[in-house]
C-alpha positions in Angstrom: -111.1 -27.8 110.3 -110.3 -26.1 113.8 -111.5 -22.7 112.6 -114.9 -24.3 111.0 -115.4 -26.2 114.2 -115.2 -23.2 116.4 -117.7 -21.2 113.7 -120.2 -24.2 113.9 -120.0 -24.1 117.8 -120.8 -20.4 117.9 -123.5 -20.8 115.4 -124.8 -23.6 117.6 -124.6 -21.3 120.3 -126.7 -18.4 118.5 -129.1 -21.0 117.8 -129.7 -21.7 121.2 -130.0 -18.4 122.4 -132.5 -17.3 119.4 -134.4 -20.1 120.2 -134.5 -19.5 124.2 -135.5 -15.7 123.3 -138.5 -16.7 121.6 -139.3 -19.7 124.1 -138.9 -17.3 127.1 -141.1 -14.4 125.5 -144.1 -17.0 124.4 -144.4 -19.1 127.7 -142.5 -17.2 130.4 -139.3 -18.5 132.0 -140.6 -21.0 134.6 -142.4 -22.6 132.1 -139.6 -23.1 129.3 -137.6 -26.3 130.1 -134.2 -26.8 128.2 -136.2 -29.2 126.4 -138.4 -27.0 124.8 -135.4 -24.7 124.1 -133.5 -27.5 122.4 -136.5 -28.6 120.4 -137.0 -25.0 119.0 -133.4 -24.6 118.5 -133.0 -28.1 116.6 -130.1 -29.3 118.6 -130.0 -32.0 121.5 -130.2 -31.3 125.2 -126.5 -32.3 125.3 -125.6 -29.4 123.0 -127.4 -27.0 125.5 -125.2 -28.4 128.3 -121.9 -28.3 126.5 -122.3 -24.2 126.3 -124.3 -23.4 129.2 -124.7 -24.9 133.0 -128.4 -24.3 133.3 -131.5 -22.6 132.1 -130.1 -19.5 134.1 -127.0 -19.3 132.0 -128.7 -19.4 128.9 -130.9 -16.2 130.1 -127.9 -14.6 131.4 -126.5 -14.6 127.8 -129.5 -13.1 126.3 -129.1 -10.0 128.7 -125.3 -9.7 127.9 -126.3 -9.3 124.2 -128.7 -6.7 125.3 -126.4 -4.5 126.8 -123.5 -4.3 124.0 -124.7 -1.7 121.9 -124.7 0.8 124.9 -121.4 -0.3 126.5 -119.2 2.6 124.7 -121.2 5.5 125.7 -121.3 3.8 129.4 -117.4 3.6 129.5 -117.3 7.0 128.3 -119.3 8.4 130.8 -117.3 6.6 133.5 -114.3 8.1 132.2 -112.8 10.8 134.3 -111.3 12.2 131.1 -114.6 12.5 129.4 -115.4 16.1 129.1 -119.1 15.7 128.7 -120.1 12.7 131.3 -123.6 14.0 131.8 -124.1 14.6 128.0 -122.9 10.8 127.3 -125.5 9.7 130.0 -128.2 11.4 128.4 -127.3 10.0 124.9 -126.8 6.8 126.3 -130.6 6.5 128.2 -132.2 8.3 124.9 -130.9 5.5 122.8 -132.1 2.9 125.6 -135.4 3.9 125.6 -135.8 4.3 121.9 -133.7 0.8 121.7 -136.8 -0.9 123.8 -139.3 0.8 121.6 -138.1 0.6 118.2 -136.1 -2.7 118.3 -138.0 -5.9 118.7 -135.4 -8.0 119.9 -134.8 -5.3 122.5 -138.2 -5.2 123.4 -138.7 -8.8 123.6 -135.8 -9.3 125.8 -136.9 -6.5 128.3 -140.5 -7.9 128.4 -139.1 -11.1 129.5 -137.1 -9.7 132.0 -139.4 -7.5 133.6 -142.9 -9.6 133.2 -142.0 -13.0 132.1 -139.3 -14.0 134.6 -140.0 -15.4 137.9 -137.1 -16.1 140.5 -138.2 -19.8 141.0 -136.1 -22.4 142.6 -134.2 -23.6 139.6 -133.4 -20.1 138.7 -131.7 -19.4 142.1 -128.6 -18.6 140.3 -130.1 -15.9 138.2 -131.5 -14.0 141.3 -127.8 -14.1 142.4 -126.6 -12.8 139.3 -129.1 -10.2 138.9 -128.6 -9.1 142.4 -124.6 -8.6 141.5 -125.5 -6.9 138.3 -127.9 -4.1 139.6 -124.9 -3.3 142.6 -122.7 -3.0 139.7 -124.9 -0.9 137.5 -125.5 1.1 140.5 -121.9 1.8 141.1 -121.3 2.4 137.4 -124.1 5.2 137.6 -122.7 6.9 140.6 -119.0 6.8 139.0 -120.6 8.9 136.0 -122.6 11.1 138.4 -119.5 12.1 140.5 -117.7 12.9 136.7 -120.7 15.1 136.4 -120.2 16.8 139.7 -116.2 17.0 138.9 -116.9 18.8 135.7 -119.7 21.2 137.4 -122.4 19.7 135.4 -124.1 18.9 138.5 -124.6 20.3 141.9 -121.3 19.9 144.3 -123.5 18.6 147.1 -125.4 15.9 144.8 -125.7 12.5 146.8 -124.5 10.4 144.1 -125.3 7.1 146.1 -128.7 7.9 146.5 -129.3 9.8 143.0 -127.9 6.4 141.4 -130.8 4.9 142.9 -133.1 6.9 141.6 -132.2 7.2 138.3 -131.9 3.4 138.1 -135.5 3.3 139.5 -136.8 5.8 137.2 -135.4 4.4 134.0 -136.5 0.8 135.0 -140.0 1.8 136.0 -140.5 3.7 133.1 -139.5 0.7 131.0 -141.5 -1.6 132.9 -144.6 0.3 132.8 -144.1 1.3 128.9 -144.1 -2.5 128.1 -147.4 -3.1 130.0 -149.2 -0.1 128.2 -147.0 0.8 124.8 -150.4 2.5 123.6 -149.8 4.8 126.4 -147.2 7.1 124.7 -144.9 6.9 121.9 -141.5 5.9 123.7 -139.2 6.4 120.9 -140.6 10.1 120.5 -141.1 11.0 124.2 -137.6 9.4 124.8 -135.5 12.7 124.9 -138.2 14.4 126.9 -138.2 11.8 129.6 -134.5 11.6 130.0 -134.7 15.6 130.1 -136.9 15.5 132.8 -134.6 12.9 134.8 -131.4 15.5 134.2 -133.7 18.5 135.9 -134.2 15.9 139.1 -130.6 15.4 139.1 -129.9 18.9 138.9 -132.4 20.8 141.0 -134.3 18.1 143.5 -133.2 19.3 147.2 -134.0 15.7 148.2 -131.0 14.3 146.5 -128.3 16.5 148.4 -126.3 15.4 151.0 -128.4 15.7 153.9 -127.2 17.3 157.1 -126.4 14.9 159.8 -128.5 15.3 163.2 -126.7 16.9 166.0 -125.5 14.6 168.8 -127.9 15.2 171.7 -125.7 17.1 174.6 -124.8 14.7 177.4 -126.5 15.5 180.8 
């Protein structure tokens, strides 16, 4: 009986998240209420509050599910024992682009995140969570880049913090633009090419190398 109750609770949670995904996609996050989600899921608002604190919590659950398929590759690239961290990162990014292009659910959630989510007053929790997630993601990217430097896959003087920011912006910007104008290219076919261009930027851009500090002016 306890197991059945737990299974039912998990199923109810899934119904809520699935309903929220479709409601957010159709109406935008700001224009969707918990009552809208409850009606679409066929549950009461009380059932939503049993599983989630607020609307931001529901949305975060969507984003958490989005990253799960790529986590194994991400962890491999961050391991100091991984012999090919740059290769792992390259494979991860290709899968990321292809997932957005080919998987309807991944595409919907990304479109919600990039184009249908407003950080209004009732979404302050989400804004703070996104800031923390972005900071963590930047550090995880920098960790992978440091591993690649240690494996002589990238220049020894690569500024890994700046390179991590550049990589993150490149990937997010590319996804955001493609979601707005998907007919501009076949992203699933071009994914490897775009990632290869990013790898070239990391390898060869002088602007991503550690910059010499200006000499102190001599004292008079």
